[in-house]
C-alpha positions in Angstrom: 0.0 -0.2 0.0 2.6 2.3 0.7 3.9 1.9 -2.7 0.8 2.6 -4.5 0.8 5.9 -2.1 4.1 6.9 -3.5 3.2 6.5 -7.2 0.2 8.4 -6.5 1.7 11.4 -5.1 4.7 10.9 -7.8 2.4 11.2 -10.5 0.1 13.9 -9.2 3.1 15.7 -8.9 3.4 15.4 -12.6 0.1 16.0 -13.9 0.5 19.4 -11.4 3.8 20.4 -12.9 2.6 19.6 -16.1 -0.7 21.0 -16.0 1.2 24.3 -14.6 4.3 24.3 -17.3 1.1 23.7 -19.7 -0.7 27.1 -18.6 2.4 28.9 -19.0 3.5 27.9 -22.3 -0.6 29.1 -23.4 -0.1 32.3 -21.4 2.9 33.3 -23.4 1.4 32.0 -27.2 -2.4 32.1 -26.9 -2.4 36.5 -26.4 -0.7 36.5 -30.1 -2.7 33.7 -31.9 -5.9 35.6 -30.3 -5.2 38.8 -31.9 -4.4 37.4 -35.4 -7.5 35.4 -35.2 -9.8 38.2 -33.8 -8.5 40.9 -36.2 -11.0 41.7 -39.2 -10.1 40.9 -42.7 -10.9 44.5 -43.6 -9.5 47.0 -40.9 -11.8 49.6 -41.6 -14.9 47.6 -40.5 -16.6 48.7 -37.6 -17.2 46.2 -34.8 -18.9 45.7 -31.4 -15.3 45.6 -29.2 -17.5 44.6 -26.0 -18.2 40.7 -27.7 -14.8 40.4 -29.5 -12.8 41.0 -26.1 -15.6 38.8 -24.3 -15.2 36.1 -27.1 -11.4 36.7 -27.1 -11.3 36.1 -23.4 -13.7 32.9 -23.6 -10.9 31.3 -26.4 -7.9 32.3 -24.4 -9.6 30.2 -21.0 -10.6 27.7 -23.3 -6.5 27.2 -24.9 -5.1 27.5 -21.2 -7.0 24.4 -20.4 -6.5 22.4 -23.4 -2.5 23.2 -22.8 -2.7 22.5 -19.4 -4.7 19.3 -19.6 -2.3 18.6 -23.0 0.8 19.3 -20.8 -0.5 17.3 -17.6 -1.2 14.3 -19.8 2.3 14.4 -21.7 3.9 15.0 -18.1 2.6 11.9 -16.7 2.9 9.7 -19.6 6.5 10.7 -20.0 7.2 10.1 -16.1 5.2 6.7 -16.2 7.6 5.7 -19.1 10.9 7.0 -17.6 9.8 5.5 -14.3 9.3 2.5 -16.1 12.6 2.2 -18.4 15.0 3.3 -15.2 13.1 0.3 -13.3 14.1 -2.2 -15.9 17.4 -0.5 -16.2 17.8 -1.6 -12.6 16.9 -4.4 -12.2 18.9 -6.1 -15.2 21.9 -4.5 -13.3 20.7 -6.6 -10.6 20.6 -9.6 -12.3 23.3 -9.3 -14.3 25.1 -8.4 -11.0 23.9 -11.8 -9.5 26.0 -14.0 -12.1 29.2 -11.9 -11.9 29.3 -12.6 -8.0 28.4 -16.0 -7.4 31.0 -18.2 -7.3 32.8 -20.5 -9.7 31.4 -23.9 -9.7 35.0 -26.0 -9.5 35.5 -28.3 -12.9 33.7 -31.6 -12.7 35.4 -34.7 -13.0 32.8 -37.0 -14.7 36.0 -38.8 -16.7 38.4 -39.3 -13.8 
């Protein structure tokens, strides 16, 4: 049970770190994308700015949520893969170490 809680803590920490990283990346990228997206094709067009600002903020929140979710999942999956690879590597070293530390068996004297 203790191993389960330790693994759960590790993966939840990875999810939180990934979500935070995704939100920060989206926070840096999304305003430029939204500015490009919300700019009208014809610059002389009169628009209702409140509607455009509200729509842009909704899109910003949605993009940040998607970025946080994607980064959290990628971080968790990456952490799981790295953990398994490191455990497998350590296990292989253990098995290889057991073979080299055993004493050599004396030669058999079956023919004498």
